[in-house]
C-alpha positions in Angstrom: -10.4 51.2 -29.9 -9.0 54.8 -29.7 -5.0 54.9 -29.0 -4.3 56.0 -25.4 -1.5 58.2 -26.0 0.6 60.7 -24.0 2.5 63.7 -25.5 6.2 63.8 -24.4 8.0 66.7 -25.8 5.6 67.1 -28.7 5.8 63.4 -29.9 2.7 61.1 -29.2 3.7 58.0 -27.1 1.1 55.0 -26.9 0.6 53.8 -23.3 0.8 50.1 -23.9 2.4 47.2 -22.1 4.5 44.5 -24.1 1.9 42.1 -24.4 -0.7 45.0 -25.6 1.8 46.3 -28.2 2.2 42.8 -29.7 -1.7 42.4 -30.1 -2.0 46.1 -31.2 0.6 45.2 -34.2 -1.0 41.9 -35.0 -4.4 43.7 -35.0 -2.9 46.1 -37.7 -1.9 43.4 -39.7 -5.3 42.0 -39.6 -6.9 45.0 -40.2 -4.7 45.6 -43.5 -6.9 43.2 -45.4 -9.7 45.9 -44.7 -8.2 49.5 -45.6 -5.0 48.1 -47.3 -3.3 50.9 -45.6 0.4 50.1 -44.5 1.1 51.0 -40.8 4.2 52.3 -39.3 5.5 51.4 -35.6 8.4 53.8 -33.9 10.2 53.0 -31.0 11.4 56.2 -29.4 14.4 56.6 -26.9 16.0 59.7 -25.7 18.6 59.5 -28.4 15.9 59.8 -30.9 14.0 62.4 -29.2 17.1 64.8 -28.8 17.9 64.2 -32.5 14.4 65.4 -33.4 14.1 68.3 -31.2 16.2 71.5 -30.6 17.2 73.2 -27.1 14.6 75.8 -27.8 10.7 75.1 -27.5 9.8 77.1 -30.4 12.2 75.3 -32.9 12.8 72.1 -34.2 16.0 69.9 -35.0 14.7 67.6 -37.6 11.2 69.0 -38.9 10.6 65.7 -41.1 11.1 63.2 -38.3 9.2 64.9 -36.0 6.3 64.8 -38.7 6.9 61.3 -39.2 6.6 60.6 -35.5 3.3 62.5 -35.3 2.1 60.5 -38.1 3.3 57.2 -36.9 0.4 54.4 -36.3 2.3 53.1 -32.9 4.8 54.6 -30.8 6.6 52.8 -28.0 8.7 54.0 -25.2 12.1 52.5 -25.9 14.1 53.7 -22.9 13.5 54.0 -19.1 14.2 58.1 -18.9 11.1 58.2 -21.4 9.0 56.4 -19.0 10.2 58.4 -15.9 9.5 61.8 -17.8 5.7 60.4 -18.3 5.7 59.9 -14.2 7.0 63.3 -13.7 4.0 64.6 -16.1 1.5 63.1 -14.3 0.7 60.4 -16.7 2.8 57.3 -16.0 3.3 55.0 -19.1 2.6 51.4 -18.3 6.3 50.0 -19.1 9.0 50.5 -21.2 8.8 48.6 -24.8 12.2 48.4 -26.6 12.6 47.5 -30.1 15.1 44.7 -29.3 12.8 42.9 -26.8 9.8 43.6 -29.4 11.6 41.9 -32.2 11.7 38.6 -30.2 8.2 38.7 -29.1 6.8 39.5 -32.6 9.0 36.6 -33.9 7.6 34.1 -31.2 4.0 35.3 -32.0 4.2 35.2 -35.8 5.5 31.8 -35.6 2.4 30.8 -33.8 0.2 32.6 -36.0 1.7 31.7 -39.3 2.7 35.3 -40.1 5.6 36.3 -42.0 8.7 38.8 -41.3 11.1 40.5 -43.9 14.4 41.4 -42.5 15.4 44.6 -44.2 18.7 46.5 -43.4 21.4 45.8 -41.1 25.2 45.9 -41.5 26.5 43.2 -44.0 24.6 40.1 -43.4 23.4 40.7 -39.8 19.9 40.9 -40.8 20.1 37.6 -42.5 22.2 36.1 -39.8 19.4 37.5 -37.3 16.7 35.6 -39.4 18.3 32.6 -39.0 18.9 32.6 -35.5 15.2 33.5 -34.9 14.3 30.7 -37.3 16.1 28.2 -35.5 14.6 29.4 -32.1 11.3 29.5 -33.3 11.2 26.7 -36.2 7.5 27.8 -37.6 8.6 31.3 -38.2 8.1 32.2 -41.7 11.0 34.6 -43.2 9.8 35.9 -46.0 13.1 37.4 -46.9 16.1 39.1 -45.7 18.2 42.0 -47.5 20.7 44.7 -46.7 20.8 47.3 -49.5 22.4 50.8 -49.4 19.6 53.5 -49.4 19.9 57.3 -49.7 18.1 59.8 -47.5 20.5 63.0 -48.4 23.0 64.2 -50.8 22.7 64.6 -54.5 22.0 60.9 -54.8 18.9 61.7 -53.3 17.6 62.8 -56.8 17.6 59.0 -58.0 16.6 57.7 -54.5 12.7 57.2 -55.6 13.8 55.4 -58.6 16.5 53.1 -57.1 13.9 52.3 -54.2 11.4 50.7 -56.7 13.3 47.4 -57.0 13.7 47.0 -53.5 10.1 47.6 -52.8 9.0 45.3 -55.6 11.3 42.1 -53.9 9.5 43.3 -50.5 6.0 43.3 -51.8 6.3 40.0 -53.8 7.5 38.3 -50.6 4.1 38.7 -49.1 5.5 39.7 -45.8 3.1 40.4 -42.9 5.7 42.5 -41.2 8.8 44.4 -42.1 11.7 45.1 -39.9 13.7 48.0 -41.3 17.1 48.0 -39.9 18.8 51.2 -41.3 19.3 53.1 -38.1 17.3 56.3 -37.1 16.5 58.5 -38.9 17.1 56.8 -42.1 14.6 53.9 -41.7 11.8 56.2 -40.7 12.5 58.5 -43.6 13.0 55.6 -46.0 9.3 54.1 -44.8 7.6 57.3 -45.2 9.2 58.1 -48.8 7.8 54.3 -49.8 4.5 54.4 -47.9 2.4 54.7 -50.9 4.3 52.0 -52.6 4.7 49.3 -49.9 2.1 46.4 -49.6 3.3 45.1 -46.3 0.7 45.5 -43.3 3.1 46.8 -40.7 6.7 48.3 -40.8 9.0 48.7 -37.7 12.0 50.6 -37.4 14.2 48.7 -35.4 17.9 50.4 -35.3 20.4 47.9 -34.3 18.4 45.1 -33.1 19.8 42.7 -35.4 23.3 43.4 -33.7 21.5 42.4 -30.1 19.9 39.4 -31.8 23.2 37.7 -33.4 25.1 39.0 -30.2 27.7 41.4 -32.2 26.8 44.1 -29.5 26.0 42.5 -26.0 23.0 43.7 -23.9 22.9 44.7 -20.4 22.0 42.4 -17.8 18.2 42.2 -17.4 18.6 43.9 -13.9 20.0 46.9 -15.5 17.7 47.1 -18.2 14.8 47.3 -15.5 16.7 50.1 -13.5 17.3 51.8 -16.4 20.9 51.7 -16.4 21.4 50.0 -19.7 23.2 53.2 -21.0 26.1 52.8 -18.6 26.7 49.2 -19.9 26.8 50.6 -23.4 29.1 53.6 -22.6 31.5 50.6 -20.8 31.5 48.8 -24.0 32.4 51.5 -26.3 33.4 54.7 -24.4 35.0 56.5 -27.1 31.9 56.7 -29.4 29.0 56.5 -26.6 29.9 58.8 -23.7 29.2 62.1 -25.4 26.0 60.6 -27.1 24.4 59.3 -23.7 25.9 62.0 -21.3 24.8 65.0 -23.3 21.8 63.5 -24.8 20.5 62.8 -21.2 21.3 66.3 -20.2 19.5 67.7 -23.1 16.6 65.5 -22.6 16.1 66.8 -19.0 16.8 70.2 -19.9 13.9 70.0 -22.6 11.6 68.3 -20.3 12.0 70.6 -17.4 9.5 73.3 -18.6 6.6 71.0 -19.4 7.3 69.2 -15.8 7.2 72.6 -13.8 4.3 73.9 -15.9 2.1 70.7 -15.2 2.8 70.7 -11.4 2.3 74.4 -11.1 -1.0 74.4 -12.9 -2.4 71.3 -11.3 -1.7 73.1 -7.9 -3.3 76.0 -9.0 -6.1 74.2 -10.2 -6.7 72.3 -7.1 -6.3 75.4 -5.1 -9.2 77.1 -7.1 -11.5 74.2 -7.1 -11.1 74.0 -3.2 -12.3 77.8 -3.1 -14.6 77.1 -5.9 -13.0 80.4 -7.7 -13.3 79.2 -11.1 -16.6 78.6 -12.8 -17.7 75.3 -14.4 -16.0 72.8 -11.8 -19.3 71.0 -11.5 -19.1 70.7 -15.3 -17.1 67.2 -15.7 -18.5 66.0 -19.1 -18.2 67.2 -22.4 -21.0 68.7 -24.5 -21.7 68.2 -28.2 -23.7 70.2 -30.7 -24.2 70.6 -34.6 -23.9 73.8 -36.3 -24.5 73.3 -40.0 -21.4 71.4 -41.4 -19.4 71.7 -38.3 -19.8 69.5 -35.0 -18.7 71.6 -31.9 -17.6 69.7 -29.0 -17.2 71.7 -25.6 -14.4 70.2 -23.6 -14.9 70.0 -19.7 -12.2 71.0 -16.9 -10.1 69.4 -15.9 -9.4 67.3 -19.1 -6.8 65.1 -17.5 -6.3 61.4 -17.6 -9.2 60.3 -15.7 -11.6 62.3 -17.8 -9.9 61.2 -21.2 -10.1 57.4 -19.8 -14.0 57.8 -19.2 -15.2 59.8 -22.4 -12.4 59.6 -24.7 -14.4 56.8 -26.9 -17.6 59.4 -26.8 -15.7 62.1 -27.9 -13.9 60.5 -30.8 -17.3 58.9 -31.8 -19.1 62.2 -31.8 -16.4 64.0 -33.7 -16.4 61.2 -36.5 -20.1 62.1 -37.4 -19.1 65.5 -39.1 -16.6 66.6 -41.8 -15.6 69.6 -39.4 -15.1 69.3 -35.7 -14.4 72.1 -33.5 -13.1 71.6 -30.0 -14.1 74.5 -27.7 -11.6 74.5 -24.8 -13.3 77.9 -23.2 -14.2 75.9 -20.0 -10.7 73.8 -19.7 -8.8 75.3 -16.8 -6.4 72.3 -16.7 -5.2 69.8 -19.2 -2.5 67.1 -18.8 -0.4 65.2 -21.4 -3.1 62.8 -21.6 -5.9 65.3 -22.6 -3.2 66.9 -25.1 -2.9 63.5 -26.2 -6.4 62.7 -27.2 -6.8 65.8 -29.0 -3.4 64.8 -31.1 -5.1 61.4 -31.6 -8.4 63.0 -32.7 -6.6 65.5 -35.1 -4.6 62.4 -36.9 -8.0 60.2 -37.2 -9.9 63.1 -38.5 -7.2 63.9 -41.0 -6.6 60.2 -41.9 -10.2 60.4 -43.1 -9.8 63.6 -44.9 -11.9 65.7 -42.0 -10.8 68.6 -40.2 -10.2 69.7 -36.5 -10.1 73.3 -35.3 -9.7 74.6 -31.9 -11.7 77.6 -30.2 -11.6 79.1 -26.5 -7.9 78.5 -25.8 -6.8 81.1 -23.2 -3.4 82.1 -22.5 -2.6 79.5 -19.7 -3.9 76.5 -21.8 -1.9 78.0 -24.9 1.3 78.2 -22.5 0.7 74.3 -21.5 0.5 73.4 -25.4 3.8 75.4 -25.9 5.7 73.9 -23.0 4.6 70.6 -24.3 6.1 71.5 -27.8 2.5 70.6 -29.6 1.3 74.2 -30.3 2.5 74.5 -33.6 0.6 71.3 -34.7 -2.5 73.4 -33.9 -1.7 77.2 -34.3 -3.0 77.4 -38.0 -6.2 75.8 -36.7 -6.9 77.9 -33.3 -9.9 80.6 -34.0 -11.5 82.9 -31.8 -15.1 81.9 -32.5 -17.3 79.5 -34.6 -17.6 82.2 -37.4 -14.2 82.3 -38.0 -14.1 78.7 -38.0 -17.0 78.7 -40.6 -15.0 81.1 -43.0 -11.8 78.8 -42.8 -13.8 75.7 -43.7 -15.2 77.4 -46.7 -11.8 78.7 -47.8 -10.0 75.4 -47.0 -12.5 73.3 -49.2 -11.2 75.3 -52.2 -7.5 74.4 -51.7 -5.6 71.2 -52.0 -2.9 70.0 -49.5 -0.2 71.2 -52.1 -0.5 73.4 -55.0 1.7 75.7 -57.2 1.0 78.9 -59.4 3.3 79.4 -62.5 4.0 82.8 -64.0 5.9 83.7 -67.1 8.4 86.6 -67.4 10.0 86.7 -70.9 11.4 83.3 -71.2 12.0 82.6 -67.2 9.4 80.9 -65.0 8.4 81.8 -61.5 6.6 79.0 -59.4 5.2 80.2 -56.2 4.4 76.8 -54.2 1.7 76.5 -51.7 0.8 74.0 -48.7 2.8 71.1 -48.0 5.1 69.2 -50.3 5.6 65.6 -48.8 5.9 62.1 -49.9 2.2 61.7 -50.3 1.9 65.0 -52.7 5.1 64.0 -54.6 3.4 60.5 -55.6 0.5 62.5 -57.1 2.6 65.3 -58.8 3.3 65.5 -62.5 6.9 66.5 -62.7 7.0 66.4 -66.4 4.3 69.0 -66.4 6.4 71.3 -64.3 9.5 70.8 -66.3 7.5 71.4 -69.7 6.4 75.0 -68.2 9.9 75.8 -67.2 10.7 75.2 -71.0 14.2 76.3 -71.8 14.5 79.3 -69.6 15.4 80.1 -65.9 13.3 79.1 -63.1 12.5 80.7 -59.7 10.7 78.6 -57.1 9.3 80.9 -54.4 8.6 78.8 -51.2 7.2 81.8 -48.9 3.9 79.9 -48.7 5.4 76.5 -48.5 4.4 75.4 -45.0 6.5 72.0 -45.1 8.8 69.9 -47.1 10.2 66.4 -46.4 13.3 64.7 -48.2 10.9 63.2 -50.9 9.6 66.9 -51.7 13.1 68.1 -52.0 13.4 65.4 -54.8 11.5 67.9 -57.1 14.0 70.6 -56.4 16.9 68.3 -57.5 15.0 67.1 -60.6 14.3 70.8 -61.5 17.9 71.7 -61.0 19.4 68.8 -62.9 17.0 69.8 -65.8 17.8 73.5 -65.8 21.5 72.7 -65.6 21.5 70.6 -68.6 20.2 73.8 -70.5 23.1 75.7 -68.8 20.2 78.1 -67.4 19.7 79.1 -63.7 17.4 77.8 -60.9 16.9 79.7 -57.8 15.0 79.2 -54.4 13.8 81.9 -52.5 11.5 82.6 -49.3 12.4 79.6 -47.3 10.8 79.5 -43.6 12.9 78.3 -41.0 11.9 74.4 -41.3 12.1 74.3 -45.0 15.7 75.7 -44.6 16.6 73.2 -41.9 15.2 70.3 -44.4 17.8 71.6 -47.0 20.8 71.5 -44.4 19.6 68.0 -43.0 19.7 66.6 -46.7 23.0 68.4 -47.4 22.0 70.2 -50.3 21.7 73.8 -49.0 24.9 74.4 -50.8 23.9 73.0 -54.0 21.1 75.4 -54.7 21.2 79.3 -55.2 19.3 80.4 -52.4 17.8 83.9 -51.7 15.6 85.6 -49.5 13.1 86.9 -51.9 11.9 86.9 -55.6 13.4 90.4 -56.0 16.7 89.1 -55.0 16.2 86.1 -57.1 15.5 88.1 -60.1 18.4 90.2 -59.7 20.6 87.1 -59.5 19.2 85.6 -62.8 20.6 88.9 -64.2 23.8 88.2 -62.9 26.3 86.9 -65.4 27.4 83.4 -64.9 
């Protein structure tokens, strides 16, 4: 079954009820026996969104967190403002699915299905106490384990974090748990999972924030009527006004400010489309189904207009199945005059599914109006490098991309110094495959420059590479310079609090000059 998602500020959110969410999670637990791929569930609220995004449409506050959210296997709406925003965008979510409520339901269902849960994180022994209380409430519940280690996701300690995680991961894997609850708080829990995704052998992991505190009563939850009315934030502020009032008030204001352009764009273009349809001024209105055609190694799917929630509901399975029959799929949007958050959501879903299967998605025929809608919904950045004018350009891109891995580097020696040009995406998955010792051997005993001009993305796991190089070069009393950082890569150095640890310059020329400067 294809995911039913909508896009909220560039973040895919699954349109599920609580019951559907629980069933979907246990379905993923069962599917693990087939694909052996650990899945991630994220519960996203307003605080999560504003910590991820920036005031400006074209920039991101936390690039790694946004990437994680887009890669997550299931994202629920943990907060009524998220549900309200979906209604304003014309694609209302079925209901709010909070982490606190979800954990209780999962414990109940796990007890009845003989599935086990591992309780990770929380302050002190709160995770262990939460597990004991749930076991008391549901005697058949299998508690696979409870542990509250301290993990690092930033600072100099990040250099050893990968090695420190090994013992934790081994204990979790040996427990044989079906579900892993991670209570490190946002964004640490999401970053930690992504860093260790390739080593975990647990079917489903869920970041649950402070849910252990709710279960144990350390933090009281608002009355049910306040939760349903979306007023839980008022209750939380009353409990801890000194700490929470700025977080909620500023957070809600920022969220409203950020969602407003997408809402205005949606209603303006929807009304414009209706007016054109009524006057039959726009061609192709009778064309309400997609078309698929084969073009050599490329599958072309021409989308209809409007490409909205009604069309998606009717045709999504056919479109996704059609796209799966080729290694390369082109979505032709030349007939699309109107697209809503649900339509964009299907394109994002299709992109993720094809990428998981090592296939590629390209877009053609995007007019300025549709491009603007993508931008207002903060999702154009995901596709901009895969947008082409015509099929011929796509053919050329396919031939070129088949020769290039997701990440690679080219090393060049100049005297005893080494220049590394990095290309592509350096994330946890690429770090798992990278031979770091080979890079250290290439550096030898000289200075080193890392040119990141063509590095499109790096996460906190990728930054571990720079820390290891820095440590090695420092032992030899040599210099390590990093240059050519784009905006998002630069932000990752700041987020991990490592920007001041490295010598960072604009380009290789400035880096070479810095190497010649006496210590």
